[in-house]
N, C-alpha and C positions, 0 to 999 in steps of 0.2 A: 480761375487760375491762383494757385497758392503763392504767396509773397516769400522769397527764398525757397521754394522746392516746386514741386509740381503735383499735379493730381489727376486723377481718371475716373471714368465711370465704366462699369463692366455690366452689360448685359447679355444674356445668353439664353438659348433654347426657346426660342418664340414660337416655333413651330407654325409658322403662319400658313393657313390655308388660301386657296385661291378666291373662295368666297367666305370672308370671315363673318362671323355671327354678331349680333348686336351687342352682346355681353362683350365680344373681344374688342369693339370698336369704342365701346364705352370704357372698357378698361385701359386703351391706348390712351384714350383723351385725356383720363385722370392720371396716367404715368407722364404725359407731356407737360401737363398743367403742374406736377409735383416737380417736375425738372426745372420747370421755368422758374417756380419759387425758390428751388435750392440754387440756381444758379445766381439769382438775385439777391440771396442771403449770404452765399460763401463764395461766390464767383465762378465763372465758367471752368470747367474741367480743362487740363491741356491735350487730352484727346480722349476719345470713346473708343472701346473694344468691344467688339461683339464676339463672343468665343463660341461660334457655332449653332448650326440648327436653326437658322434665320427663317428657312423655309420648312414646310412640312415633307415635300417628296422632290425638291429640286427642279420644279417646274416653273418656266418663264413667267407664267401668268400669276404665280404665288409671289414672285420677286416685285412685278409690276404692283400686285395689290399692297405690300409691304412698303413699298417705295412711296406709295400715294398716301398711306395712313400713318407710319411711322418716321422713315427716314426724311421725307421731305420735311415734316414739321420741325424734326430735329435739326436738320440743316438751318432752316430759318430761325431757330431758337440760337442756336451757337455760333453762326456765321461760317465763313468759308475757312477762316485762319486754325479751326478747330479740326484735326483730321478725325474721320471715321474709320476706324481699322476694323478689318473682318477676317477672321478664319474659319475654314468650312467644318461641317460637322458631318455626322453620318446621314442627317435628313437632307442635307445640301446635295446628295448624290442623287443624279437623275437616274433612278432603278431602272427605268426601261431601256436608258442607253447602256447601262452596265450589264444587262442581261445578255447583251451580244458580244460581250468580251469572253475571251477563254479564261476561265477562272483558274485552271491549271497553272497559267503563267505566273499567279501570285501565290497560289497555295502551295506550290512546289517549291518556292524560295525557303531554303534552308538554314542560311547563315548570313551573316553581316557582308561577307564579300558579294555574295550572290544578289543580294538587294542593291548594293552600289552599283554593281556592273547592269542589273535591269534598269534602275532609273539612268544610268548613264548612257544608255541606248537611246538616241533621240526619237526614234519611232515608237518604242514603248514608252517613252515620256509623255509624247503626244496622245498616244492611243489610249492611255489610262488616266488622261486628263480630260478626256472627252465626257465623262459623266458628270463633270463640274464646270461645264461650258457655260450653262444659264448662270451659275454663282458666279464665273468669272466676269460675264458681262454685267452682272449686278454690281459688282465690287469696281468695275472700270468706269461705272458711271458715279459712284459715290466716295469712292476712297482715294486716297493718293495714289499718283502715278506708280508703277510698279507693284503694288499690293496686290493685283489681280492674278498673280503666279498661282498656278493651282497647287504648287507644291510647298513653297516657301518664299518669304519675302523679308525685307529688314527695313526699319524705318527709324529715322533719329529724331528726337525732340530737344531743343537747346532751350535753357531757360535757367536765368542768374548765373551765366558762366558756367552751366554745369550742362552733361550731355547724358541723356538717357538712349540707349538702343534698345529697340523693341524687334523682336523675332516672331514672325507669324508662322506657325506650321499646319501642314495639312496631315492631321494624324489618322482621316478618314479614307485616304485614297486606296489601301488596301482593303477596307472592310467590305461587307455585303457578299464577297466571292466566296467565302468559307459558307455562308448559307445557303449559297447558289449551288455549291458542290455538294453539300449534305445539309438539308435542311434543319435537321435537329442541332445541330452545331452553333455555338454562339461566337460573337468576334473576341468576346473578353478573351485577353492573352493570346491573341493572334495578330493584331495591327501591327503595322511595319512603320519605322521609321529609317532612313538612310543617314549616313553620318554627312551625306553631302548636304541635307537638310539642316543641319545643326552647324553652320559656320561659326568661326570664332568673332567675337565683336571686335569692332576697331580698338585700337590701342587707347585712343583718346577717351573713350567711353568711360565715364565715372560710374554710371550704374546701369543695369541690363535686366532686361525684362522679356520674357518669351509667354507666346498665348499660343495653346492648342485646345482642341475640344476635349481629347480623351486624357484622362489621368494616367499616370505610368503604368498602373497595374492592368490597363487595357492593352497594353503593348506586350509584343512577345519578348520574354525575359532574356533569352540568350541573344536571339537575333538584334534586337534593339540595344543591347547593353552598351555599345561603343556610342550612340547617339545619345543615349540617356546620360551616360557618364559625362560626354562632352557639354550636355545643358547643364547638368550640375557643377561642373567645372568651371563654366564662363557666365553663368546667369545667375541673378540673386532672387528673382522673384518669377513665379510660373503662375499663369492665369488659366484655370481650367473650366470646363463647362461639363455637360453629358450627365452627371450624377444628380443634378437637379436639388443638391442639398449642400449648405455651407457646414455641415458637421465635420467635414475632414480638413479644416482650416488649421495650418501648424506649420511647422517647419520640419522639412526633410533633411534630416542631419546624417552626416557621416564624419569620419574623423577627419576629412580634409576640406569638407564643404557644407553650405547650409543654404538650403533653397527655401525661400517661404512659398509655400502652397496656398494658392488661393482659388477655391472652388467657387463657383457661381451657384446663385439661386436659380430656380425656374421661372423665367420671364412670363411665360404663360403657357396653360395646358394642363391637363389633368392624366397624365399616363400612369399616376398610381392610384387614381380613383378618388382622390380627396385633397382638400386644403389642409391638410395636417401640418404640425410645426415642423416636422422634418421635411416636407415636400412645399414649403411656404412660397408663394409667388413674390418675386421682387427683383432686385439688384443689389449691387454693390458699388461704393465709393473707397478708391484708395489713394494714397498719398504720401510722397518722400519728403523729408525735411533735409536739404542740403546741409544745413549746419551740424545737425545732430546725427544724420543719417537712418533717424527713425523712420519705418514704414507702418503706416496704420491703416487697417480696413474696417470699413463699417457697412453694416447690411441693412437694407430697409426691406421691408415686408408689406404686402398690400393687405390692409384691413377691409376687405369689401364687404365683411358682414355687417360693420357697424357704420364707420365714416367714409366707407370708400376713398380712401387716402392711403398715403404709405406714411409708416412709423417706424422707428428703427428698431431693428430686431435683435434686442438685446438678451433674447434667450440663449443666442448662441455664443454669447461672449463668456467664456470661463473665469475670467479674473475680475469677480465682483461687479458685473455688469459693464466694464470698462472695455472700450474697444480693443482688440488684439493689437499689439505692437510688437515689431521686431526690429531690431536695429541690424541696419546694412553698413558695410564697411565698405568705404569709395575704392574702387578698383585700382586707383592711382596712388593711394597713400602708402603702399609698401605694408611689411609685415614684420614680427617681433621675431628675433632669433632666440632658439631654444636654450634651455641652459642644461648642464649636465647634471647627472644625479649628486646628490649629496651636498648641495649648495645652499640648503634650506636655513633659515635663521634658527638660533636655538634659544629656548627659554628655560622653563624649569628642567627640560631634558639635559641642558647645559650643565646644570649643577651636579647632576649625575656622571657626567661624561668622565671627568678625572678619575672617578673610581673604575669606570668601564675600561678606560685605556690602560690604568694599571693593572688590571686584572686580565684584559687582552694580552698584554705583554708577557705574561706568565703562562700563555698557551701557545706552545709551537705551531700548532695546526693553524693558528690565526696571522702568524707572524709571515708565514710564507704559503700562501694558499693559491697561487697562480691568478692569472690576471682575470679569468672568467669569474671566479669565485669573488674575487675582490670587487668585482663590478656589481655582481650581486648585493655583496654586503653594503655597498655605496648605495644601491638603491633602496636598501632597508633601512640606513640610516636617513636617508631622506625622507621616506616615509613617515619612520617615527618622530622626525622633528616636526613634520607638517601636522601628524595628529597632535604632538604636544602643544603646537601653537594654539590651537583652538581647545584646549582643556581635556582633549581625551585621555591623556596620561596621568591625570590628576590621582585617580583612586589607585594607581599603579606606583606612583612615586612617593608614597607617603613613608616607605622604608626604602632609602636611598642603596644600601648594600645588596638588599635583596633584589631591589630591580636591576642593578649591576651585574648581580650574579645570573639572574634571569636572562638579561639582554645577551651576554657572552655565550650562553648556553644556546641561546636563539641562533646565535652566529654560527656555533659549533654545528647546530642542525642542517645550515646551508652546506657546510663542509661534507658532513657526513652523507647528505642525501646525494651531494654530487658523485662521492666516492662510489655510492651503492649505483648510482646509474639506472638505466632501464625504466621500467613501468613506475610511474609515482605512485599507484595502488599499491605495488608490493615494497617499493622502499619506505612507506611509512613503518612497516613492521620491521624491515631489515634494520633501520636506523635505531629503532627504539632500543636495541641491546647496547648499541655503541655510545648512545647518548646517556645510558644508565652509567656506563664506565665513566663517561665524561663527569656526570652528576658527582661521582665518588672523588674525582680527580680534583674537580673545583672546589667541591667541600673541605679537602685537606688543606687548599691553598686560602681559601676564603670561607671559615667555618661561620662568620657571623652573617653570610648573606645566605646560608642554607640552614637555618634554624628549622624549617619545616622540610627536612630532608625526605621525610616517608610520603608526605602528600606530593612533593616535588617528583619523586619516582613515580608515584601513581598516575600524574598528569602526563609524565612521559610516556606511559603504556596506554593511555586514553585518547591522545591527539592523533588525528587522522584527517586526511582530507579525502581518504577513499570511502571511509565511513565515518562521517562527521559526527552521526549521532552517538558514537562511543563515549564522547565526552560528557554525555548526560549521566553516566555511572561513576564519575571520577570522585563524586562525594563533597563534602563540605569544605570550601577553602577560605572561607571568610577569615580566618585566622592563620592562614598560609600565605604571606605576602610574595615570597618567591614563586611559588607555585601558581598562584592566581597571576602574576605579572608574565610569567612563561607562556600559559595558556593562551594569552593575548599577543604576545610578542611571536610567539611559534606562528601563529595565524599570519601575522605580516611578514615573517620571514619565508612562508611558503608562498604568499602572494609575490612578494619581490622576485625570489626566485624562479618561480614557475613562469612568470611574465618576462623575465630576463632569458630563461631559458626553456622554453616550450617544448624543446623535444624530450625532457624529462616526463612529459605526460604519456606520450606514447614509446618512448625508446629510440625513435628516430635519431639519425646523427649528421643530417645536413649542415652546412655552414650557417643556414639562415636560422637554424633553430638551436644551436648549440651555445649560445652564450652573447651576452651584450647586446640584447634584444631593446632593453629599455633605454630610450636616448634621454628621458628627463622625468622628473616627477615633480608636479605643481599643482596649485590649487585652481579648481575651475574658476573662470573667469567671473561668475555670477552667483557663486556658492563656494565660499571660502572653505566649507567642512567636506567637500567633495575632493579626493585624491585623483588626478588625472596622470595616467601613465603613459606618456609619449613612445611609442613601439617602433622598433626600424622594420617592421614586417612589410613585405611588398607583394606577398602573394597569399593565396586563398588558406594553404594548409597551415601555416605559421599563424595566421589570424585566427582560424577555427581553433587550434590548439591554445591560444592565449585567451580565447572567450571561454573556452571549456575550463582552463584553469581559474579564471576569474568567478566563474560560477561555481565551482567546487569550493574555493576559498570563501566564497560569498555564504555558501551552506555552512562552512565550518563557523563561521562569525554569526550566523543566526544561530546555531545550536549553542554558541557560548553566551550569546545575549540571554538566551532562555535560560540558561544555566544560573547567570548571575540574578536575573529576576526570580528565580526559584529561592533564591537566597535573599530576596529584598533588596537587591542593588541595582541600580540603573546606571549604565555607563552610556557615555556617547557613542550612537552608533556609528560605525565604521562605513562609509560609502567612497565607492571608488569607479572610475571610468577609463576607458581605453581611447587613444586617438593614434592615428597612424599617419603623421603628416608626410612621409616618404611615399606614400601608397596614392599617387594621384589620381588614378583610374579605378579606384576601389568601388565597386557595388554591393560588396557583401557587408553586412550590418549584423549588430546583435541589438536584441529587443528585451524589454522587460514585460510580464504580463501586468496589466492593470486589472483593478477589481471595481466593480461596480457596487457601491455600499448598500443599495437596498435589497438585492437578492441575498448579499452575504448576511444582512441583518435577519431575513426571514428564516436563512439557514441556522442561525445562532438560535432562533427562537423556538424551534421544535424539532419535528420528527427527521428532519436530514441529519441532524445532529446527535440527538438523543434516542432516535430510534423510534420504536413503539412504547416506550415506557411512559405511562401516564401520569399526569400531574408532576412531572420531574421538576417543575418550578417550585414546588412545596421544598423538595429537597435543598435546592441552590438557596433559597431564602432563609430556612431554618440554619442551613450550615453558615450561612455569612453572619446571621445572629450570634451563633456559638463562637464565631471568630472574634465578633466584636467584644464579646465578654471576656475571652482569653486575652485579647489585647488589653483592656482594661485592669484586669486582675495582675497582669504583669507588672503594672505601674507601682503596686504594693499599697494601694490607697486603703487606709484604716477602716474597719468594719464594712467592707465589702462584701456581698454575696451575689456572686453571678447568678442572672435567673433569665431564661427565655421561654414565653408563653406563647403558644400558639392554639389559637381560638377559631372554631368554626361558629361564625356567630348566626348564621343563615344558610340558607341553600346558596347565596349568591354571593357571600362576604366571608372572606377568611382573614384574620388578623395575627401577624407576626410581631410580638413585640419583646425588644431584649432592653437590659439596663446596661448595656456595653460601652464601648469608646466614643460612640456617637460621630457625626461629621458636621464640619464646619460648613459654612455656604460654599468655599472655594472648594472642598473636598466634594461636595454636592455636584457642582458643577464639572469640576476635573475627571471625576470617577464615574458617577451614573450615567453621564451623558456621551462617555466615550466607551465604545465597546473595545475589548482587548485591554484595557486599562483596569488594573485590580488594586489590591491594597498595598502596592509595594511601595516602600519608602523611596524618597528621592536620594540622588546622588549625594547630596550635602548630609542628609542624615546619614547615609551609610559611611560617611567618613567616622562618626562617632560610635565606639565601641557599644553593644547593645546586646542585651539576652532576650529581646522581644519574639515571641514565637513567629513562625511563618505562619502568612494567610494560606489556608487550602485553596480558597478561590483565587489561584494564582493566574488563571486563564483569564479573568476579566470581563467573561461573557455570561455568567450566569444570571444576572439580573435581567438580561433581554429574554430569556426563557418564560418569565412570567407573562410577556405579551402573547404568547401561544394560547393560553387561556383568560385573559383579562380583557375587559372592557375598559376598565380605569383602575390606577395604581395611585393611592396617596401615600406618601412617604413624609413623616415628621421625626425630626431628628435634633439632639442638642448634646454637646461635649461636654464632658465634665468639668467644672470650675467655671461655666459660662452662666449667666443669669435666665431664670426661666423664661424671661421674654426674648432671649436670644435664640430660641429653637427655630429651624428652618423647614418651610411646608413645601413640599414638591409634588406637583401633580401632574401624572403623565396619561396619556391616552392610547397613544401607539409610537412604537419607536421611530417611525418616519414622520411624526407630526411634533409640532412645537410642544415643550413641556413649560410649567409656569411655576414660579418660587414665589415664595412669601415669607415674613417674618411670622412666628406664630408662638405661642406658649405651651410648653410640653416638658416632659420628664427627661432626665438623662438617658441616653441611649436613641434607639430607633424603634419606631412603629410603622409597620408597614401595611395598608388596608387594601386588600386586593379585590375587587369588585369583579367578580365572572361573568362571561357569558353565556355559559350554561350551567344548569344547576349541580351542585355537588352533595349528593346524599351523604348522610351520616357514614352509612356502611362504606359507600366509595371512598369517603375521607378516610376512614380506618384502615382499607384494603391498600390505599396508595402508600400511607405511611409504612404498612407492613412491607409493601414491595421496595421502598426506598431504603428502609433502614433495617439493618441486622439487629442493632439494638440503639436505645438513645440514653444521652448521659443524664446523669441525676439532675442537672440543672434545668432541664427540658420538662416543662409541664404542659400537657397537650389536654384540649378538651373538645369533643368527648374522646375519654381515653382509649386509644388504641389497642391496648394489650400487648405491647412490646416490652422485652425485657431491656433492664437498664445496665447490662453488662454482658461482655463476650463469654464470661463463665456460665451466665444462666441463658444464653443463646444456645438453640439447637439446631442446625440445619435440617433435620429431619423432623422437625416439630409439626411442619404442615402436613406431613403424611402419616400422623399420628393415628388416625381413625383405621387406615390400611395396615398398620404395623402393630396393632395391639396385639399384648403378649410376647412382642419380639424383646430381646434383649440388645441394650445400647451400652457398649464399650467405650470409655472416653479417656483421651490424652490430651493435654493443654498445658502451654507455657508461653514464654517469650523467646525470640530467635533473632538472629541478624541475617536477612538475606542479602547478600551482595552490600550494596551501601544503604539498604532499606530495614528498618527497624520494624519488626512485626509481633503481633500475638498470633497464636494458633490454637485451634481445637480439631481433633480428629476424632470421629465417631464411627465406631464398627459396627454394622447391624449383625444380630444372631438369631435365627429361628431355633429356640430350644425344641420345637416339635416339627420337624421337618415333614413327617408322615403325614400330616395334616393336609400339606399341600396336594396330597393325592386323594384327599377325600372327596365326599360328594358334592353334589352343586352347592350345598349351603356351607361348605367348609371356608373358611378365610383362605384365600389363594392372592396375595398380593400380586399385582401386575409386574413382569420382569422389570419395566421400565420405572417402577416406582423404587424397588431396592439398587435397579440399575447400574451401571459401571461408576468408577470412579467420579464422583460429583464434589466440585470446588465451589466454594463461595467465597469472594474476594470482597472485603470492604476496607474502609478507611476511617478510624474511629467511629465505628457503627454506620456509616453510610455505605450501603450496599452497593458495590461497583458491578460486579456481574456474576453469573452463575453459568457453569457448564458443565456436560458431562464427561469430560476427559480433561487430562492435564494440557492436553495441546488439541485446539479446536482443528475440527476437519478444513481442509483447504476450500470446501465449499462454502465457508463462512457461517455455517450454522451449528452454533456451540450448544445447542439445547437438544439434540439428538447424535445417537451412536454413529459414527460411520468408521468404515475399517481402516482410514489412514489416521485416525486418531490415535494418540499416546495416551493410556489409562493405566498402564502397569498390570493388567489384567488382575483387577480387585474388584469384588462385588460387594455392594453394599457400605462401600466406605465413603464418608462425607468429611470433607476438609473444609474448615473456615479460617482464612488468613486475613488479619485484620492489621493493616500496614498503619503506622504511625503518621499523623496527619502531615509533616513536613518530610516525610520520606515515601510519599506513595508515587509509585510509578504508572500513573494514570493519564488517559487519554484527556484531552479537554471536555469530552463529552461526560466523563467519568462513568462511563458505561464499559469500558475495557481497559486493561493493562496496557502499558507501553513495554511490556515484557522483553528482555532480551534472550538470548539462546542461554546465557549464563544463569539469568534468574530462574528461567524455566528448569534447568537442571537442579538449582539449588533447591527449588520447590518439590521436586521429584524426591530428593534425598531427605528433605525433611521428611516427606510423608512415607518413604520407605523405612526411616529410622524410628517414628513412633509407631507405625503398624507393627514392626518386628516386637516393640514391646508390650503391643496389645495380644500377640498371639497366646501367651501363656493364660492370661485372662479368658480368652475365648476358648481353649482347651477346657479349662475349669467349668466355664458356663456350660458348656456342652455335656459336659460329662455329671454335671448335678443331679439329674432325674433319671440316669440310668440305673435299672436295678439288677442287671447282670452285667458279667464281662464281655458277653456277646454283644449287648445292646450298648455298653460303652464303647466298646470299639466302632460299633456302625456310627453312632452319634459324632465321635470325634472325627474320625473320617470325612463323614458327611461335612461338618462344620468346617474343617480346613478345604476340602473340594469347593464348598459353596461360596467361601471368602476369597480363595485364591485359585482362581481360573487360569490356567496357562493360555499360551496363545494358540494352542489346538485343543481339541476336545480332548477329556479324561479317557476316553475310550482308546484313543490312539497313543497315550502315553505308555511308556514302557522302558525297557533295557536302553541305557544310552541316553534316556532323555529326563531331564530334572523334573521335580514335581512342579516346581515353578521357575519361570525363565529369567527372574530377579535373583541374583545369588544370595543377596542378604535374607529375602523372603524364605526362598528355599531351604537355607540353613536353619532359619527359625522355626520352620514347619516340621523340617527333619528331626532337630533336637527334641522338640516337644512330643513328637509321636514317639519317639525312642523312650522319653522318660514317662508318659503317662497312657499310652494306649497299649491295652493287650493285643496280642495277635491269635491268629486261629492256627491251630496245629493239627492236622489231619493223619490219621495212620491208615496202612493198608487193611487193616483189620476192621476200620470203620469208625474208630474211636476219634473224638473231637475235643480239644481241649484249648483254654484260652489263657496263655500266659505271656508275662512280659517278653519282649523279644531278646533280652539279654539272658533269659534263662533257658533259650532254646538250645538244643543239643548240636553244635555243628558236625559232630561226628555221624550223625544219624540223618539230620535234616538239612539239608543244602539247597534245596528247591522251593520255588515259589511260583505260585501258578493262578491265573485270575479264575476267579469263582465259576465263570460260565465254561471253562473248559474241563471241569472235573466230573462233568456229567457225559463227557464225548466218550464213544468207544475208543477213539485213538488215545485218549488219555490213559485210560486203564491197561491198553496194551502196552503203552510205554513204560508205565509203572511195573507191570508184569515183566518186561523185558529188561529193564535196568534194574529189577528187583529191589525198588525203592520201598523204605518201610515207613517214611514220615515226609510230609512236605507241608510248606505255609500256605494258606489260601487268602488270596486278596479279594476285595469286594469288586475293585475295577482297576484300570489301568493306573487310578491315582495313588491307590493303597500300595500298587506294585511299585511304583516309583519310590514311594516313601519307605517301604520294606528294603529296597535296593540300597538306596543311599543311607539309612539309618542301621544298616546290617552291622552289627560290633564286633564281629568275629573275624579271626585271620583267614579262615576258609571261605572262598568266594561263594556267593550265592548266585545260583542260577534262575532268573527270572524268565517266565513263560508266560506270553500273552495271547500267542496265536498258536492254532493247530500246526501251522507249518513249521514252528519251532520244535513240536515234537517229533516231526518226522524227518528232520534234516539228516539223520544217522540211519533211517529206516534201511538204507541198502545192506547195512552191517546186521541190523536186528531182522529184518525180513528179506533174505535174498531170495531172488526168483529160482525156483527149480524147474529145469528142463530136462528131466528124467521120464522114461516110460512113453507111453503114447497118448495119455489123456491131456496133457498140456497143449499139444498141437491143435487139438479141437476147440479149445476154448475160444471164444471172442477175444479180439486184440486188445481189448480193454479190461481183461482178467487175465490173472496169472495164478500159479501154484507157488506156496511157499511152506517152509517147516519151521516153526518157532513156538517158543512157549507164550508169546505175547498174543496167540489165538486164544489160550485157554481151551475150554472146550466147543467154542465157536466154529462155524464153517466159514465164516468171511469176516474180513477187517477191511473196510473203505478206508482210503487215503485222503487226506485234504486235496480239494482241487486246486492245484497251484498252478494252472495253466502252462503257456510255454510249448514250444514246438518239441520236447520231448515228453510230453503228457499226451496219453490217448484219452479224446473225449468220449462219451457215452455214444454220440452219435458216429463218430469214427470206427468203435468198436464193432458195430455190427456190419460193417463193410468187408472185414476181412477176419482172419484167424490169428491165433497168437503165434503159429508157425511162421506167419507172414511178416512178422515185425522183429525188428531188432531187440537185442536185450536193453540197450540204453533207452528205448521206448518205455516210460514209465507207466504200469498199468494203474487203473483207476481202482480196482478191488482185488485183494489176494484171498485165495481159497486155501484153506488148511489142508496141507496135503495129507494129514494124519486123520482127517475127520472120517467117520464111517462110510458116507456118502460116497467122498472121493476114493477112499480105499476099495470100495465095492466096485465101483465104476472101472478103476482102473484093474482091478482082477479080472473084470469082465472081458476088457480089450486084451487081456494078456493072454486068453483062452484063445487058440488059434482056430478053433472049429468054426467061429463065426464069418469071418471073412468080411468084406468091405462093407456089408449090411450093417455090420455092428457099429462101424464109424459112424454112419448116419444115424442110426438110433440113439447113441451115446450123445452127438452132437446135438439132437433135437431135445435129450432130457436135460443137456447142461444149458441150452439157452431159454429153455422153460425157467430151470431154477434162477437164473441170471435176472431174466426178464420179470417174472412173475412173482418171484418171492424175495430175492435181495433188493432188486432195484424198486419193489413196489412200497409204497408209503402207506396204503390204508390197510389196517390190521386186518380187519373182517375179510377181505379180497385175498391178503396173504395166506390167510388159514384154508379157506375153500380151495384156493389153487394148489397149497401144500398137500392136502388131502388127495387130490387127484393125481399129483407128482409122485407122492408115495406108492402109489397104486402101481402107476407106471416102472417105479425103479423094482418095485418087487417081481413084476411080471418079465423084467428085462434081466434082473441079476439074481433073482430067487432068494434074496436077503429080505427080511422083515425090518422095516423102518417107522413102524407105527409107534414106536416108543418115543421118537424124536419129535417134540413139539417146535412149530415154527418160532417161537421166541429163543429156542437154542441154537437157532442158525446164525 
């Protein structure tokens, strides 16, 4: 027994069998001996509690055996005045007895009222207590009177003028029936507690404790919620069993209550098959100090492998090996009253407050803003005062007028957001325009506070709770005090307003959500730098909205913190929590995700972060060395020449050496040993103006990558100005093992020696550097030399394809530009094949694969460090940027290689440096840059293409082919034509069209067969207004069209691509008519070739043939029309089924026959002679069908000739006319 307090022993999950093994008996003997020694040294406990599973299967003989071997010796040890308390577990249920129960009576219980009614029925209560009859008999023998109740009991312990009320619960009574009903189902989440099982403790109880076998997560979440809330509200300590592990020791916290959760160890048994750390056997000791309210829990595990004794289980203690302690507040001591918002003490903020008040008085919207808005502004001021109390505003209060300006603007954001109403995600952007007007108004009143007006307006455009990442692109705010302060205060304003008015999150308007939800803002009791917002919320929806608001604002502050770190500034991190003191029965909580450091370290080391890029650690260490030299060079030391040496000393050793800024011992410990901490300056250093360059390694994770390949890493470093003997030696073996430091003698700078786990050949070393770097700065000296250029100007993205592209021309544009907030250099390379005919050559001809010249290819780098490559401006949604997919955005360009090299402190890259963090705006700017530069390359492309052309015809073909190869549209060239541009990007389309007009001759063909190549501007529009695709000029329809229209000249286009160029480049007023399909030629054939239905012959034709008379025929017998399909066109198969007389005139024939041709005229005259009769119709029909089928429709010329000779004889016999002078080719 503890003086001035009380203590207990907790034992659980013994699983005692009827016939214990020798090992179990020996274990119990060791346990009793240890407990006797513990009682002698520390005193007897005030009570002992067994939290379930005493027996293995609830049989009476198991209880008899455990009584003999453990309980009786324990009673002899402690005496009769120390109560032994028991609660049942699932193993204490007699399964044979439970099998005869109707399981549905339990499994059908669906709500708390049903459970209360079920146990309120005496018959049910007795019936379902039967499986615990043996357990109750056992407890009646050894426990205090009344604790043998199968459902719950209460016992009071008095010590040192204090009372402890203990509640014992049966959490297992509804178990097993689910498995009986459905053998595959588990009891987890299905067990039941009744509110009747959780009575309120006596009013005179100072402390309260409850014991049950199953943790809360094993109970039914909805049905047991009232009982669980009653336990949380009325009891301070909960003792649990069942899980066999102390790992879940901790506080179950909610805004209104805290319960110390004490899980028990496994007393004996191997249900998990081992004696591992997690499931070690043992017991716990707890105690409460009445004077301080401290409750401490200690665990003891059985060391059966070595000493066969019990030792303290410090492995489960989180706080430096000390037993966990929680402070319990005596229930009879009362509570503290809550303060109103806005009552915090003022410090440095108080100095700026007069200026804030003076400026606020000149803003009418803040003078009369309504009770709800004023309440939110009070909460904002309370938050600001508490942040300032812990120094969080120090970086923003250096310029008091600027801070006052930013603070009043933040208050106006509250007013404007309230006026906007509705969904906060929309209000972010609706408020921005009004705030810009407010900035202008405030600047007129207080110009001194808005010296950085441009930056301030930019911040107003980029702050957003809905899209917090927008703040990343706001630009550099280091010399913009008002803008920097507003970015921070705006986040505090959103936090205060959204917690005070959660309805702004989703636009609901219920009274509980529309204002004054913040009761007070205060510091957390045990952590002064945490703001606690006490909320008036008393229901789930409001609490959910408030939690969502807190999460959204926390994301914004995370992005803002990253932005400050980007500019080498560290500001105190804002932390905040929620409490709901009025919501006494709340079970809903919000939680934060915790991170296990070991797997995170493994992620930072290799493939999970950096992908499949080999030896990325080389890039990280080299870039760190370059950064170090840049930092030292900025100090302006005389005669300093920066240098970095990278040497592959052997297959297993690589050394990176620089003469840069070096590190002190403290920097080594603080930076190299903490992942995520980089070369950022401290907040104190940030107070001093500086032009020091930014560290590219702002993520602080690059050094860890070396452990993906290293067995050992030695770091030697010394700062300038220190003695040679002041160098620091650091030796690493693995990120999760200790590292060692010592002092050494070394040069200024840092030398890192990496001993590899696998050999790195010289060729692999060179290939790795070529993969990781686009170019290397002049200060970098590498051995062996990797053959990498030393500037962007000498770098070529197509260099690696040199062998495949031998003989090709590369046109280049380069320069510097600003892409949003990012400074960058660029180089655009456009490939051209000056001899495209060779692509169709023999097997030995050079023929680069299409993937080699590919679609638009982009290379991104940062000061030479290669970030990523991809085959399109925007990667496909499937995540693969190395291949082309239809959903990629590539501007439909061929053979265009773009390299964009961002400045080091303006690089929008991921932590892995393997990909951009590009926004849609940045992507658009990259596209515009590419379009602009390619437009400037078009004249050079045309000149390069025309260089080797010897004739005007050759010049035309190579120019058109060059444009078509480089500027492919979103559809094939053969499908482009009238109404479609040559290229779907207007700027590129215009450039190609203008250059075609200026430089490319066109082909003009005449009706007499002459061909000439002249500039398009010299074409006579009075004679030539027709442009036709080359493949149409050989068709009979085209010649018929020319004859019918009496056209003298026309332009010939190689393909649909040139047809589009002709159409758009046409410089004359008279419109040009482009034709790319035969259907266009026959659109007005109803006028040119009208069907004739005169005489008798037309009736006998097949339905897909008809007669017509037109000069379009010339001397030919037939003219086939293009097949356009449709319901009004007669197909060949339909034509043989009926005659033309049986068809309507609107049904279009497939072939027209020349009414004036000698064959048709002779047959018509034969029918007109009346002496032949009906047999003449049959004879003529047969001849016509043979002409159609065997001559006109026949495609084999030799067959046509032989058949025509036979038909000639038949025609002569029938009509008496001689047709031997007509050759089949004339038909």
